[in-house]
C-alpha positions as a printed Julia matrix, in Angstrom:
126×3 Matrix{Float64}:
  15.04  -26.2   -52.99
  12.83  -24.54  -50.4
  14.29  -23.26  -47.72
  12.38  -23.59  -44.46
  12.79  -24.72  -40.97
  13.0   -28.34  -39.66
  10.52  -29.6   -37.17
  13.2   -29.74  -34.58
  14.68  -26.54  -35.3
  10.88  -24.62  -34.5
  10.94  -26.85  -31.42
  13.92  -25.47  -29.85
  12.84  -21.83  -30.65
   9.58  -22.48  -28.98
  11.36  -24.45  -26.12
  14.05  -21.62  -25.29
  11.18  -19.26  -25.7
   9.66  -21.03  -23.0
  12.24  -20.93  -20.92
  12.56  -17.51  -20.57
   9.42  -16.97  -20.18
   9.4   -18.98  -17.36
  12.4   -16.59  -15.83
  11.12  -14.05  -17.26
   7.5   -13.75  -16.18
   8.1   -14.38  -12.07
  10.48  -11.25  -11.23
   7.83   -9.27  -13.57
   5.14  -10.01  -10.69
   7.42   -9.45   -8.31
   8.46   -5.99   -9.67
   4.47   -5.21   -9.82
   3.86   -6.31   -6.54
   6.85   -4.36   -5.55
   5.32   -1.42   -7.74
   2.14   -1.61   -6.02
   3.43   -1.64   -1.94
   5.92    1.01   -3.13
   2.53    2.94   -4.15
   0.59    2.08   -1.25
   3.28    3.3     1.37
   3.32    6.74   -0.65
  -0.21    7.29   -0.7
  -0.24    6.24    2.67
   2.48    8.65    3.85
   0.01   11.75    1.99
  -2.97    9.78    3.95
  -0.72   10.62    7.13
  -0.52   13.97    6.14
  -3.44   14.81    5.23
  -5.38   13.21    7.95
  -2.83   15.16   10.44
  -3.96   18.57    8.77
  -6.98   17.99    8.4
  -7.7    16.76   12.31
  -5.68   19.73   13.2
  -7.74   22.1    11.16
 -11.44   21.11   12.96
 -12.12   20.78   15.94
 -14.58   17.65   15.81
 -13.02   15.45   12.56
 -15.3    12.67   12.5
 -14.11    9.09   11.28
 -16.19    9.19    7.98
 -14.66   12.83    7.43
 -11.12   11.72    7.87
 -11.73    8.44    5.97
 -13.07   10.55    2.62
  -9.67   12.58    2.51
  -9.49   11.25   -1.15
  -5.86    9.39   -0.19
  -7.34    7.21    2.97
  -9.93    6.02    0.64
  -7.14    5.08   -1.93
  -5.21    3.55    0.76
  -8.44    1.67    2.12
  -9.43    0.53   -1.54
  -5.89   -1.47   -2.43
  -6.39   -3.36    0.71
  -2.71   -3.48    1.55
  -2.89   -1.24    4.43
  -5.87   -0.62    5.96
  -6.54    3.0     8.04
  -9.14    3.55   10.77
  -9.94    6.36   12.89
 -11.37    6.78   16.14
 -12.9    10.11   16.6
 -13.37   10.07   20.55
  -9.01    9.77   20.49
  -8.51   11.64   17.54
  -5.54    8.28   16.67
  -4.68    7.01   13.04
  -4.77    3.82   13.07
  -2.49    1.59   10.28
  -2.52   -1.87    9.9
  -1.34   -4.31    7.26
  -4.25   -4.93    5.16
  -3.4    -8.68    4.99
  -2.7    -9.77    8.65
  -4.16   -7.34   10.66
  -1.31   -5.9    12.6
  -0.9    -2.68   13.88
   2.1    -1.02   12.36
   1.0     2.53   13.31
  -1.09    4.82   15.41
  -0.71    8.86   15.06
  -2.35   11.86   15.39
  -2.92   11.88   19.31
  -4.37   15.47   19.48
  -4.07   17.32   22.94
  -4.65   21.33   23.58
  -5.89   21.5    19.42
  -2.34   20.07   19.17
  -1.32   17.52   16.79
   1.17   15.0    18.09
   2.39   11.47   17.29
   4.56    8.67   15.81
   4.53    6.26   13.39
   7.03    3.49   13.64
   6.86    1.18   10.45
   7.81   -2.85   11.28
   6.73   -2.4    14.34
   3.65   -5.1    16.04
   1.22   -3.04   18.19
   2.17    0.31   18.29
  -0.05    2.93   19.99
């Protein structure tokens, strides 16, 4: 007598694999999204530090100079956050890339000293 799986056994295994996949795939997607956001926040923090150092060291930084800093460029390319720089006021604006809610504005410059504030989670902070 041949040993083989019956059709019912095969269907049962396929159903179990389908249920496990239906549970696991959404959790993996959330984990991947969380990892992308965590990476974007880390890149944003370094972008803020680098932009602050750059604007402090240059007498007249331009928006293109600041936005071409590698991590600031990566933050804009990822589109989770949007970073803009106003060269006249020397303010670095950070917005939520999807809803355009202003999360932070930093890098005020007076007498060539950088001071500022950035608060995450707030709305329209100047």
